[in-house]
N, C-alpha and C positions, 0 to 999 in steps of 0.2 A: 775523416771529416777533419778539416783544419780547423785550428783554433786561433789563427792568426788574425790580428786585429788591422784594419785597414790603417795605413800611415796618418798619422795626425797632422794635420795642417797647423803649422806655427802661426799663432796670433801674433801680428804685428803690433808692437807696443808703440804707442804715441802719445808719452806723457804730456808733452806740449799741446798736443791735440785735445787732449782728455782736460786739461786745464782751461783752455780756451772754450770748450763746450759746456764746462761746468759755469765758468763765468757768465756765459752767454745765457744760460739758464738762470742764473742769480740775478743779472740784469732784467730778465722778463718778471722774475717773481716779484723784485723791488718795485716795478712798474704796476704789477697786479695789485700787490697786497700791502707794500710799503716796508722800508727797513725793519720796521720794529715787528713785522710779522713773518720776516723772512727766516727760515730755518734751514739747516742743512738737509732735513727731511724733504721739505718742499723743494728744494733745489734739485735733489736726487731724482724725486718724482718727475720734474720737469724735464730733467736731462734723461731720464729712463736709463738711470744706473744705480747700482746698489749704493745705499746710504754710506756704507764703508769708503766707497770712492770719493765722496765729498770731505770726509774728515781726513783721508790720506792726503789729499792734495792741499786741503785747506783745513789745517786742524783747528782753527778758531772760527767762530762767525765773523768775527772782524775782519780776519784775512779773506774770507768770501766775498764778503760785502765791498772790501777794499779792491778786490779783483774785478768786480762788478762795474763798481764806479769807475775804475781805470779804463775799463772796455767803454764804458758810455762817454768818458771824457775822449778817447780816441775817436769814437763816432761823431763827436760834437766837432772835432778838428776837420773831420773830413766834410762834414756838413758846412763848417764855416768856410772852408777852401772854395766850396761850391759857390757860397754866397759871395766871396769877394770876386769871383770870376763873373757871376752874374750881375754885380754891382759895376763892374768894369770902372771908368772913370768918374762915377758919380752922377751922371746924366740922369735927370728925372729920380734922384735919390729916394726920395718919400714914397713915390708909387712902387719902385722896385723892391724896396725894403718892405713896403706893406705887404707885397705879394709873396715874399720870402717868409715873413712871419705867420702868415695865414697858413701857408703851406707847412710850415714847421709844426703848427699847432694841430694840424691834421693827423699827425702821428702822435698820439697822446702818450704813447710810451716813452719815447726820448724825453718830452718835456716833465712827465711826471718822475721820470728818474733824476732829472736835473733838479728839481724842486725837492725830492728827497734827499738829495745831496746839500743843498743849502741848508735845510733843517737839520740834517745829522752835523752839518760842520758848525752850527750854532751850538749844538753840545759836545762836539768831540774836536778838539785843537788838531788832532793830527789830520783831520779831513779838511781843515780850512785852507791849507796850501792847495789841494786839489779845487776846491770851490773857488778860490781867488784865480786859479788859473782859467777855469772856465770864463770868468767875468773878463779876463784879461784878453782871452782869445777874441770875444766879441769886440772889445774896444780895438784891438789890433786890427780888425778887419775894418772897423768904421774910421778910425784916426786920420788915415792917409786922404780919406774923402772929405772930413768935416772938421778936422782938428781934434785935438785931445780932449777938450771940455765938451764939446758937443757929443764926441763918442761916449764920454761917460754919462752923459745925460741920455742919449739914446739907449744906451745898454740898461739903465734903470727903468726907463721907460718900456722897452721891450719886455723885461722881466716882470714888470707890473701887468701888462698885457697878458702876458701868458699865465701869471698867478690867478688873476681875476678870472681869465677863460676857464682853467682848470677846476678851480674852486666853485665857481656857479654852473658851469655848464653851459652857459649863454654863448650863442654864437657871437664870434668876433663882427666888429662893424668896420669893414675895410674903409669906409669914407671917414669915420672918425680917427682910425688910426693914421691915415695918411694926413689927415688936416693936423694931427698933433706932431707927427713926424716933421712935416714942414716946418711948423713953429719952432720945433726944437733944433732944427738943421739951421734956420735962419737967426736964431737967438746966440747960436755959438758960445755958451756960457763958459767963462774961465779958460780960454785957450792959452 
């Protein structure tokens, strides 16, 4: 009788893949329960990894939250490039932008993560740069179409629409949004 063991298959190590998976899980947890209730344990459970894996790759909760918010920032950049393509030369901008904001709000996860970042940035100066970058990305998509002043006004309005929708749970009113967007585009404040 042989006591030989079958050869062990080497596990492939992918530290960057593990970091990305943990950041993705943290992003989901933040969207579900907020930054204040995000823990290493909750992220480990979501990622289906041992708790030690989260603390190995992200020694502090701040590190883990920052990685999740960076990932959300990257996701927003991809989404805004899609917006820029869809908006094209700005023809029928209010209607097109209304469609995009309504579609964006269908994915509560991304919008909730964005507003979690805004709130965290109000209390945490190190996150303000990231939050400002999110706002800048929106303005950069809109400014070539309407000018810098109107882009600022549109970004503020879109944040307000999103925040009100997330806070109240009321459905968005595309007609009201389109009417307000048209007024802001026409007003062109402070170009």
